[in-house]
C-alpha positions as CSV (number, residue, x, y, z in Angstrom):
1,X,140.5,119.4,149.5
2,X,141.0,120.5,146.1
3,X,142.6,116.9,145.0
4,X,139.6,115.3,146.6
5,X,137.3,117.4,144.3
6,X,139.7,116.7,141.3
7,X,139.6,113.0,142.0
8,X,135.6,113.0,142.3
9,X,135.6,114.7,138.8
10,X,138.0,112.5,136.9
11,X,136.4,109.3,138.4
12,X,132.9,110.3,137.4
13,X,134.1,110.9,133.7
14,X,135.3,107.4,133.9
15,X,132.0,106.0,135.1
16,X,130.2,108.2,132.7
17,X,132.0,106.7,129.6
18,X,131.4,103.2,131.0
19,X,127.5,104.1,131.3
20,X,127.1,105.1,127.9
21,X,129.0,102.2,126.6
22,X,126.4,99.5,127.9
23,X,123.3,102.0,128.2
24,X,123.5,102.4,124.4
25,X,123.3,98.8,123.8
26,X,120.4,97.7,126.2
27,X,119.2,94.5,124.3
28,X,122.8,93.3,124.2
29,X,123.6,94.4,127.5
30,X,120.7,92.5,128.8
31,X,121.3,89.4,126.8
32,X,124.6,88.8,128.3
33,X,123.5,89.3,131.8
34,X,120.9,86.8,130.9
35,X,123.3,83.9,129.7
36,X,125.6,84.7,132.3
37,X,122.6,84.2,135.1
38,X,121.3,81.0,133.5
39,X,125.2,79.7,133.3
40,X,126.1,80.3,136.4
41,X,122.8,78.8,138.3
42,X,122.6,75.5,136.1
43,X,123.8,73.4,138.3
44,X,121.8,74.6,141.6
45,X,118.6,72.8,142.8
46,X,116.5,75.6,141.0
47,X,118.5,75.3,138.0
48,X,118.0,71.6,137.7
49,X,114.3,71.7,138.5
50,X,113.9,74.3,136.0
51,X,116.1,72.6,133.4
52,X,118.7,75.4,132.8
53,X,120.6,73.1,130.7
54,X,118.0,73.1,128.1
55,X,117.6,77.0,128.5
56,X,119.0,78.9,125.5
57,X,116.6,81.7,124.8
58,X,114.4,84.0,126.9
59,X,111.2,82.0,125.4
60,X,112.6,78.9,126.8
61,X,113.1,80.6,130.2
62,X,109.5,81.9,130.0
63,X,108.1,78.5,129.3
64,X,110.2,76.6,132.0
65,X,110.2,79.4,134.8
66,X,106.9,80.8,135.8
67,X,106.6,84.2,137.6
68,X,106.7,84.0,141.5
69,X,106.3,86.3,144.5
70,X,108.0,85.7,147.8
71,X,105.3,83.3,149.0
72,X,105.8,81.0,145.7
73,X,109.3,81.1,145.8
74,X,109.5,80.4,149.7
75,X,110.2,76.6,149.6
76,X,113.6,77.3,147.8
77,X,114.2,80.3,150.3
78,X,113.5,77.8,153.3
79,X,116.2,75.7,152.3
80,X,118.7,78.3,151.7
81,X,117.8,79.8,155.5
82,X,118.2,76.3,156.8
83,X,121.8,76.6,155.6
84,X,121.8,74.5,152.4
85,X,124.0,75.3,149.7
86,X,123.5,75.5,145.7
87,X,119.5,76.2,146.2
88,X,119.0,79.5,144.4
89,X,122.4,80.4,143.6
90,X,125.8,78.7,143.8
91,X,126.9,78.1,147.4
92,X,125.4,80.2,150.1
93,X,124.3,83.8,150.5
94,X,126.6,86.1,152.6
95,X,123.5,87.7,153.9
96,X,119.9,87.8,154.2
97,X,118.1,91.4,153.8
98,X,115.5,90.8,156.3
99,X,112.1,92.6,155.6
100,X,108.6,92.2,156.8
101,X,106.2,91.1,154.7
102,X,102.4,91.6,154.8
103,X,101.4,88.0,154.3
104,X,104.5,86.2,154.7
105,X,106.0,87.4,158.2
106,X,109.4,88.0,157.7
107,X,110.6,88.0,154.4
108,X,114.8,86.7,153.8
109,X,116.0,88.1,150.7
110,X,119.4,86.5,149.9
111,X,122.3,88.7,149.1
112,X,125.5,87.0,147.6
113,X,129.1,87.8,146.8
114,X,128.1,88.5,143.6
115,X,125.1,90.9,144.1
116,X,126.5,92.9,147.0
117,X,128.9,94.8,145.1
118,X,126.3,96.2,142.4
119,X,124.1,97.6,145.6
120,X,127.2,99.7,146.6
121,X,128.4,100.6,143.0
122,X,124.9,101.8,142.2
123,X,125.0,104.3,145.0
124,X,128.3,105.5,144.3
125,X,127.5,106.1,140.7
126,X,124.5,108.0,141.4
127,X,126.7,110.8,143.2
128,X,129.2,110.6,140.6
129,X,126.7,110.8,137.5
130,X,125.3,114.1,139.4
131,X,129.0,115.1,139.6
132,X,129.5,114.5,135.8
133,X,126.5,116.2,134.9
134,X,126.6,119.5,137.0
135,X,130.5,119.7,137.6
136,X,129.5,120.2,141.1
137,X,132.0,118.2,143.2
138,X,132.2,120.5,146.4
139,X,130.1,118.8,148.5
140,X,132.9,115.8,148.9
141,X,134.6,118.5,151.0
142,X,132.0,118.4,153.7
143,X,129.9,115.7,155.9
144,X,127.2,113.3,154.6
145,X,124.5,112.0,156.2
146,X,122.4,108.8,155.4
147,X,119.5,108.1,157.5
148,X,119.3,104.3,157.3
149,X,118.7,101.1,159.6
150,X,120.9,99.7,162.4
151,X,124.1,98.0,161.2
152,X,123.9,95.8,164.0
153,X,123.4,92.0,162.2
154,X,121.9,88.8,163.5
155,X,123.0,85.4,162.4
156,X,121.0,82.5,161.3
157,X,122.6,79.2,160.5
158,X,125.9,80.7,159.9
159,X,124.5,83.7,157.6
160,X,124.5,87.4,158.6
161,X,120.9,88.8,158.6
162,X,119.7,92.5,159.0
163,X,118.1,95.5,157.0
164,X,119.7,96.2,153.9
165,X,120.6,99.8,154.7
166,X,122.2,98.2,158.0
167,X,124.3,95.6,155.8
168,X,125.3,98.1,153.3
169,X,126.6,100.4,156.5
170,X,129.5,97.7,156.3
171,X,130.7,98.5,152.9
172,X,131.1,102.3,153.2
173,X,134.4,102.9,151.1
174,X,137.3,104.1,153.4
175,X,137.7,107.7,151.7
176,X,134.1,108.3,152.8
177,X,134.5,107.2,156.3
178,X,135.8,110.2,157.8
179,X,133.0,112.5,156.2
180,X,129.9,110.1,157.0
181,X,127.7,110.8,159.9
182,X,126.1,109.6,162.1
183,X,128.5,107.7,164.5
184,X,128.4,104.0,164.1
185,X,127.2,104.2,168.0
186,X,124.2,106.2,166.9
187,X,123.4,104.2,163.9
188,X,122.9,101.2,166.3
189,X,120.0,103.0,168.1
190,X,116.8,100.9,167.1
191,X,114.4,103.3,168.3
192,X,113.8,105.8,165.4
193,X,112.8,108.8,167.7
194,X,115.6,108.4,169.9
195,X,117.7,108.0,166.7
196,X,116.7,111.4,165.3
197,X,117.0,112.9,168.4
198,X,120.8,111.8,168.6
199,X,121.5,112.7,165.0
200,X,120.4,116.1,165.5
201,X,122.6,116.5,168.7
202,X,125.7,115.0,166.4
203,X,125.0,117.1,163.4
204,X,123.7,120.6,164.4
205,X,127.5,121.9,164.3
206,X,128.7,120.1,161.5
207,X,129.2,121.0,157.9
208,X,126.7,118.8,156.2
209,X,126.5,119.1,152.3
210,X,124.8,115.9,151.5
211,X,121.6,114.3,153.2
212,X,120.1,111.1,152.2
213,X,117.1,109.4,153.3
214,X,113.1,108.8,152.8
215,X,111.3,112.1,152.8
216,X,109.2,111.2,155.4
217,X,112.2,110.4,157.9
218,X,114.3,113.4,156.7
219,X,111.5,115.9,157.2
220,X,111.3,114.7,160.8
221,X,115.1,115.1,161.3
222,X,114.6,118.8,159.5
223,X,111.8,119.9,161.8
224,X,113.9,118.8,164.9
225,X,116.8,120.5,163.7
226,X,115.0,123.7,163.1
227,X,113.1,123.2,166.8
228,X,116.2,123.1,168.2
229,X,118.1,125.9,166.5
230,X,115.4,128.4,165.5
231,X,117.0,128.4,162.1
232,X,116.7,127.2,158.6
233,X,118.0,123.9,157.6
234,X,119.9,126.0,154.8
235,X,121.0,128.7,157.1
236,X,122.1,126.0,159.6
237,X,124.0,124.0,157.1
238,X,125.3,126.8,154.7
239,X,127.2,124.1,152.1
240,X,124.1,121.9,151.9
241,X,123.5,121.3,148.2
242,X,122.1,118.0,147.7
243,X,119.2,115.9,148.8
244,X,119.3,112.2,148.0
245,X,116.2,109.8,148.3
246,X,114.8,106.8,147.5
247,X,111.5,104.5,147.7
248,X,108.8,107.4,147.5
249,X,107.8,110.3,145.1
250,X,109.3,113.5,146.6
251,X,107.3,115.9,144.9
252,X,104.2,115.6,147.6
253,X,107.3,116.6,149.9
254,X,109.1,119.4,147.9
255,X,107.2,122.5,148.9
256,X,107.4,121.5,152.5
257,X,111.2,121.0,152.2
258,X,112.0,124.1,150.5
259,X,110.2,125.8,153.3
260,X,112.1,123.9,156.1
261,X,115.5,124.3,154.2
262,X,114.6,128.0,153.4
263,X,115.9,127.4,149.8
264,X,116.2,125.1,146.7
265,X,118.6,122.2,146.7
266,X,119.5,119.7,144.0
267,X,118.1,116.1,144.7
268,X,118.8,112.7,143.2
269,X,116.5,109.9,143.0
270,X,117.2,106.4,143.9
271,X,115.3,103.2,143.2
272,X,116.9,100.5,145.8
273,X,115.1,97.6,147.3
274,X,116.5,94.5,149.0
275,X,116.0,92.6,146.1
276,X,118.3,94.9,143.8
277,X,119.6,98.4,143.2
278,X,117.7,99.0,140.0
279,X,117.8,102.7,138.9
280,X,119.0,106.3,139.4
281,X,118.3,109.7,138.5
282,X,121.0,110.6,135.8
283,X,119.9,113.8,134.4
284,X,118.8,116.9,136.6
285,X,116.1,117.9,133.8
286,X,114.9,114.6,132.5
287,X,112.2,113.0,133.9
288,X,113.1,109.3,135.1
289,X,115.8,107.3,136.3
290,X,118.2,105.4,134.3
291,X,117.4,101.7,134.5
292,X,120.7,99.5,135.5
293,X,121.0,97.3,132.4
294,X,124.3,95.7,133.9
295,X,124.0,95.1,137.4
296,X,123.7,91.4,137.5
297,X,119.9,91.4,137.0
298,X,117.6,90.4,133.9
299,X,114.3,92.4,133.8
300,X,111.0,91.4,132.4
301,X,107.9,93.6,132.4
302,X,104.0,92.6,132.3
303,X,101.4,95.2,131.6
304,X,99.4,95.7,135.0
305,X,96.4,95.5,133.2
306,X,97.3,91.8,132.2
307,X,99.3,90.9,135.5
308,X,96.4,89.1,137.1
309,X,95.2,87.2,133.8
310,X,96.4,83.4,133.2
311,X,99.7,83.4,131.3
312,X,100.2,87.4,130.8
313,X,102.8,88.5,128.2
314,X,106.0,88.7,129.6
315,X,108.2,91.6,127.8
316,X,112.0,92.2,127.8
317,X,113.8,95.2,127.5
318,X,113.4,95.6,123.5
319,X,109.9,95.3,123.6
320,X,108.7,97.9,126.1
321,X,106.5,101.1,125.3
322,X,106.8,104.5,126.8
323,X,104.1,105.4,129.2
324,X,102.7,101.6,129.7
325,X,102.2,100.5,133.1
326,X,104.2,97.5,134.0
327,X,104.9,94.8,136.9
328,X,108.7,94.7,137.2
329,X,110.1,90.9,137.4
330,X,113.5,90.3,138.0
331,X,116.0,87.3,137.9
332,X,119.1,88.3,139.5
333,X,122.9,87.0,140.8
334,X,121.4,86.6,144.2
335,X,119.0,83.9,143.1
336,X,115.6,85.4,142.5
337,X,114.0,83.9,139.6
338,X,111.1,85.7,137.5
339,X,110.4,87.4,141.1
340,X,107.5,89.8,141.3
341,X,109.2,92.5,143.4
342,X,105.3,94.4,143.6
343,X,106.6,97.6,142.1
344,X,105.2,98.8,138.9
345,X,107.2,101.2,136.4
346,X,106.7,103.2,133.5
347,X,109.2,104.3,131.0
348,X,110.1,107.8,130.3
349,X,112.8,107.5,127.7
350,X,113.8,104.6,125.5
351,X,117.2,106.1,124.7
352,X,118.4,105.2,127.2
353,X,115.9,103.6,129.1
354,X,114.7,105.6,132.2
355,X,111.7,104.5,134.6
356,X,109.5,106.0,137.0
357,X,108.1,104.3,139.6
358,X,104.4,104.5,139.2
359,X,103.4,102.4,142.1
360,X,102.7,98.7,143.7
361,X,101.0,95.8,142.1
362,X,98.9,95.6,145.4
363,X,98.4,99.3,146.1
364,X,95.6,100.3,144.0
365,X,92.2,101.3,144.4
366,X,89.5,99.5,142.2
367,X,86.7,99.2,144.7
368,X,84.4,100.4,141.6
369,X,86.5,99.5,138.7
370,X,88.3,102.6,138.6
371,X,92.1,101.1,138.5
372,X,93.7,104.2,140.3
373,X,97.3,104.0,140.9
374,X,100.1,105.7,143.1
375,X,101.3,108.1,140.4
376,X,97.9,109.2,139.5
377,X,97.2,110.2,143.2
378,X,100.7,111.9,143.5
379,X,100.3,113.8,140.4
380,X,96.9,115.1,141.1
381,X,97.9,116.3,144.7
382,X,100.9,118.2,143.2
383,X,98.8,119.9,140.6
384,X,96.2,121.1,143.2
385,X,99.2,122.6,145.1
386,X,100.6,124.3,142.3
387,X,100.6,128.0,142.9
388,X,99.6,127.9,146.5
389,X,101.0,128.1,150.0
390,X,99.5,124.6,151.0
391,X,102.2,122.1,152.3
392,X,101.5,118.3,152.9
393,X,103.2,116.2,155.3
394,X,101.8,112.9,154.6
395,X,98.9,111.5,152.9
396,X,97.1,108.2,152.0
397,X,93.7,107.4,150.1
398,X,90.9,104.6,150.6
399,X,87.6,103.9,149.2
400,X,84.4,104.7,151.2
401,X,81.9,102.2,149.8
402,X,79.3,102.4,152.7
403,X,79.0,106.0,153.7
404,X,76.3,107.1,156.3
405,X,75.0,109.2,153.4
406,X,75.1,109.9,149.9
407,X,77.1,108.4,147.2
408,X,80.5,106.5,147.9
409,X,83.5,108.5,147.9
410,X,87.4,107.9,147.7
411,X,88.7,109.5,151.0
412,X,91.7,111.5,151.3
413,X,93.5,111.4,154.5
414,X,95.8,114.5,154.8
415,X,98.1,116.0,157.1
416,X,99.0,119.4,156.5
417,X,101.6,121.3,157.7
418,X,100.9,122.6,160.8
419,X,101.5,126.2,160.0
420,X,98.3,127.9,159.2
421,X,99.6,129.1,155.6
422,X,100.1,125.3,155.2
423,X,96.6,124.4,155.2
424,X,93.7,125.3,152.3
425,X,91.2,128.0,153.1
426,X,88.8,126.2,151.5
427,X,89.1,122.3,151.9
428,X,86.0,121.5,149.4
429,X,87.6,124.0,146.9
430,X,90.9,122.0,147.3
431,X,89.2,118.9,146.9
432,X,87.5,119.5,143.8
433,X,91.1,120.8,142.4
434,X,92.4,117.2,143.0
435,X,89.1,115.3,141.8
436,X,89.3,117.2,138.4
437,X,93.3,116.4,138.2
438,X,92.2,112.9,138.8
439,X,89.3,112.7,136.3
440,X,92.0,114.2,133.6
441,X,94.2,111.4,134.3
442,X,92.0,108.1,134.8
443,X,89.0,107.9,132.3
444,X,87.6,104.9,134.6
445,X,87.3,107.4,137.5
446,X,86.1,110.2,135.5
447,X,83.4,107.7,134.1
448,X,82.1,106.7,137.6
449,X,82.1,110.4,138.6
450,X,80.0,111.3,135.5
451,X,77.6,108.6,136.1
452,X,77.2,109.3,139.6
453,X,78.5,105.9,140.9
454,X,81.1,107.8,143.1
455,X,80.8,111.5,144.3
456,X,83.6,113.9,144.3
457,X,86.7,112.6,147.1
458,X,86.5,113.8,150.4
459,X,89.4,114.8,152.3
460,X,89.6,114.1,156.1
461,X,92.5,116.1,157.8
462,X,94.7,114.0,160.0
463,X,96.1,115.7,163.1
464,X,100.0,116.0,163.4
465,X,101.9,113.0,163.7
466,X,98.9,110.8,162.9
467,X,100.7,109.1,160.3
468,X,103.6,108.4,162.5
469,X,101.5,106.9,165.1
470,X,99.9,104.7,162.2
471,X,103.6,103.6,161.2
472,X,104.5,103.1,164.8
473,X,101.5,101.0,165.7
474,X,102.6,98.4,163.0
475,X,106.4,98.5,163.9
476,X,107.5,100.3,160.8
477,X,108.4,103.7,162.1
478,X,111.7,104.9,160.5
479,X,114.2,103.3,158.3
480,X,113.5,102.4,155.1
481,X,109.6,102.0,155.8
482,X,107.3,103.9,153.6
483,X,103.5,104.6,154.0
484,X,101.3,103.1,151.3
485,X,99.4,105.7,149.1
486,X,96.8,103.6,148.4
487,X,94.7,100.8,150.0
488,X,91.7,98.9,148.2
489,X,90.4,98.4,152.0
490,X,89.9,100.8,155.1
491,X,92.2,99.3,157.2
492,X,94.5,102.3,157.2
493,X,91.8,105.1,156.8
494,X,89.8,103.6,160.0
495,X,93.3,103.9,162.0
496,X,93.9,107.2,161.0
497,X,90.3,108.5,161.7
498,X,91.2,108.3,165.3
499,X,93.1,111.3,164.5
500,X,90.7,113.4,162.5
501,X,91.3,117.2,162.8
502,X,88.3,119.4,162.7
């Protein structure tokens, strides 16, 4: 076992040197990626249609290739799905990551032999970066769990398809296979609640050291472990030392997790998606995640305030600024070109380039011109909870434009921890704390409150498992699916009001 720990530390040191090399030359690194992408795809249908042979600079690219979302790129994707070669990228993809789109129905995101290794490498390097920084490699001796989608793959016109996490399960390195849980059979269970129960049965007596998954679903796993054992997770798994997560901000869950675990554990944040693995947390005490500039992806950034205007300016890595909200646009070695993934980011550091995910370009509230984004509501809730015993399981926010009486308001639908200590003693005082934190962050919202266009936000308490019922109702319970923090309409709020708690 000592040899395993030593090998992990040596490998981590090597990767840290490589990372330093490319991250210290961001513009040069991205330019190299850009030129390679254009060269490799120049003879594809997309490359010919957009005159890749005439593209020498980013300015050429921006003139010839418009920003697209999935719907706009779909005519090309449909040809790939039909089994045709050399459409978006040379040859055919080896997989499709199948995701559920809101307007497009099923989305088929291509994964190529060039792009898949970067997904695996980034996840590995995130752990190695943690080892190099902290010197803690003892967790490699224990068991690791990754809550993910089923690895059972379908096939469409000769190309395998499934959820990204299920596809990646086929690429677990041999040296991790003995440590990895749950079993293949359990991982193949489709129903999420059945699967979590089976994972509890398999892991409850193991030496779990690393646990990974979206917070909402890991929370469900922890609760079931506690229910079955009568012990805190940290007592059950004495060597549990690292929690790895991605997809959502962990802060709203942190207090709840610490209570379930019974102590603090280190955490590492990831920024993965079907379209690419974009960033991971490289420092425990630095805000943000290291943007992966050498991972077969060329990044562009559009200021969110300009995104819906005609021909907004497209920025490259050398032009970005700290604290600005940008829509993330990518071109990749899987054949996505000037593709809007829907996520928004802010840079927290430019040496090296680190980002936080600030929300979704479509997930915002601006029913009254307030331009509220996900980062703001998460920060406001965190600030209101500080120094209290209040714990939140899940929450979302929606505008109430036509209340039965009084001024319109933002409705915060919150599922508090069912334990008595997890709820605020005075809901109105707690709502005012959140409201004040929102006003400090967002001047538009502050102006609307001040001008008596809106009144102080209203909290609706949601009964336990109300959010799970919502996700189940839309077929998105479990896996990598996550609850939207914001909606500009009442669809989610109206559903959750069925679970209103007195």
